[in-house]
GULUM-249442 format. One line per 2 residues: number of its first residue (from 1); for each residue x, y, z of C-alpha. Coordinates in steps of 0.05 Angstrom, whole numbers, plus 5000, padded with zeros to 4 digits. Layout:
NUM = X/Y/Z ~ ...;
END
This chain:
1 = 8660/1189/7089 ~ 8606/1140/7112;
3 = 8631/1143/7184 ~ 8630/1219/7183;
5 = 8558/1218/7158 ~ 8537/1169/7212;
7 = 8572/1211/7265 ~ 8536/1273/7239;
9 = 8468/1238/7242 ~ 8482/1213/7313;
11 = 8500/1284/7335 ~ 8434/1310/7306;
13 = 8395/1258/7345 ~ 8432/1272/7410;
15 = 8422/1347/7402 ~ 8348/1337/7387;
17 = 8339/1291/7447 ~ 8374/1338/7495;
19 = 8333/1396/7469 ~ 8270/1359/7491;
21 = 8293/1349/7563 ~ 8247/1381/7614;
23 = 8275/1432/7662 ~ 8292/1397/7727;
25 = 8279/1460/7769 ~ 8214/1500/7762;
27 = 8231/1555/7712 ~ 8215/1628/7723;
29 = 8157/1649/7679 ~ 8101/1700/7682;
31 = 8029/1684/7663 ~ 7963/1721/7671;
33 = 7902/1709/7714 ~ 7832/1723/7686;
35 = 7831/1791/7722 ~ 7893/1811/7682;
37 = 7940/1808/7741 ~ 8007/1774/7730;
39 = 8026/1709/7764 ~ 8098/1688/7766;
41 = 8123/1618/7780 ~ 8166/1651/7834;
43 = 8100/1661/7872 ~ 8087/1586/7875;
45 = 8093/1568/7949 ~ 8140/1515/7974;
47 = 8091/1489/8026 ~ 8059/1440/7977;
49 = 8076/1404/7914 ~ 8059/1441/7849;
51 = 8023/1407/7792 ~ 8024/1445/7726;
53 = 7983/1424/7666 ~ 7994/1458/7599;
55 = 7931/1449/7558 ~ 7893/1470/7497;
57 = 7818/1479/7506 ~ 7802/1439/7443;
59 = 7849/1381/7458 ~ 7810/1316/7472;
61 = 7867/1289/7515 ~ 7869/1353/7556;
63 = 7794/1348/7567 ~ 7803/1277/7590;
65 = 7857/1297/7640 ~ 7812/1353/7666;
67 = 7755/1303/7675 ~ 7800/1255/7712;
69 = 7826/1310/7758 ~ 7755/1334/7770;
71 = 7732/1264/7790 ~ 7791/1259/7838;
73 = 7788/1331/7864 ~ 7788/1306/7936;
75 = 7858/1278/7925 ~ 7885/1346/7901;
77 = 7884/1381/7969 ~ 7957/1368/7984;
79 = 7982/1402/7920 ~ 7974/1469/7886;
81 = 7946/1461/7816 ~ 7963/1508/7759;
83 = 7926/1501/7693 ~ 7961/1540/7638;
85 = 7936/1553/7567 ~ 7954/1598/7509;
87 = 7880/1603/7492 ~ 7837/1665/7502;
89 = 7799/1665/7568 ~ 7734/1655/7531;
91 = 7759/1586/7509 ~ 7792/1572/7576;
93 = 7726/1587/7612 ~ 7689/1540/7565;
95 = 7741/1486/7579 ~ 7736/1495/7655;
97 = 7660/1498/7656 ~ 7652/1436/7613;
99 = 7709/1391/7634 ~ 7736/1416/7701;
101 = 7678/1448/7737 ~ 7694/1419/7806;
103 = 7764/1450/7801 ~ 7737/1520/7790;
105 = 7718/1530/7864 ~ 7780/1500/7894;
107 = 7826/1550/7928 ~ 7889/1511/7909;
109 = 7873/1513/7834 ~ 7897/1572/7792;
111 = 7879/1580/7719 ~ 7929/1619/7679;
113 = 7936/1646/7608 ~ 8002/1645/7571;
115 = 7991/1710/7533 ~ 8062/1716/7508;
117 = 8074/1644/7488 ~ 8131/1632/7536;
119 = 8110/1565/7564 ~ 8135/1524/7505;
121 = 8206/1552/7502 ~ 8211/1554/7578;
123 = 8181/1487/7599 ~ 8194/1449/7534;
125 = 8130/1408/7530 ~ 8127/1356/7475;
127 = 8052/1358/7463 ~ 7985/1372/7496;
129 = 7971/1359/7551 ~ 8038/1367/7586;
131 = 8037/1353/7660 ~ 8092/1371/7710;
133 = 8096/1355/7783 ~ 8146/1394/7826;
135 = 8164/1379/7898 ~ 8167/1432/7953;
137 = 8238/1448/7932 ~ 8212/1464/7862;
139 = 8248/1405/7832 ~ 8214/1363/7779;
141 = 8185/1297/7806 ~ 8148/1275/7744;
143 = 8133/1298/7673 ~ 8086/1266/7623;
145 = 8045/1282/7562 ~ 8005/1217/7569;
147 = 7935/1227/7595 ~ 7937/1154/7619;
149 = 7988/1174/7672 ~ 7941/1217/7714;
151 = 7935/1162/7767 ~ 8011/1162/7776;
153 = 8010/1238/7786 ~ 7953/1231/7836;
155 = 7993/1180/7876 ~ 8053/1226/7878;
157 = 8010/1286/7897 ~ 7986/1254/7962;
END
């Protein structure tokens, strides 16, 4: 009986761990731009790497990542940047203005709203911020929810 119980617990941990695995290929998902137009991940070009950050406007760690990216905005030219939030655009705008202002004018940065809360079940983030870097074949190069790993992402983006 004890062995059966231990086997059951192990299966639970294995299932939980596998449920948290990030998709290895960029999933198809539809988000919204500020003007209300849809933006699908299918539209992400394969000419550059794609960096996706899932954030919450009130998250301190998200704000820190946005500051770091803003300070290193010159190093972002070789990648397309997608900032995705479930917040209302009023909050997203506040976040961008106060923590990511240099990114607002960059042509390779797209700010998106997840109106229908599909990011979490599709991309499987484990917390805010969740950062994903995909190569030009839309395969996952790096995932992290640790704001201290921004330098590693920047290295891979160049």
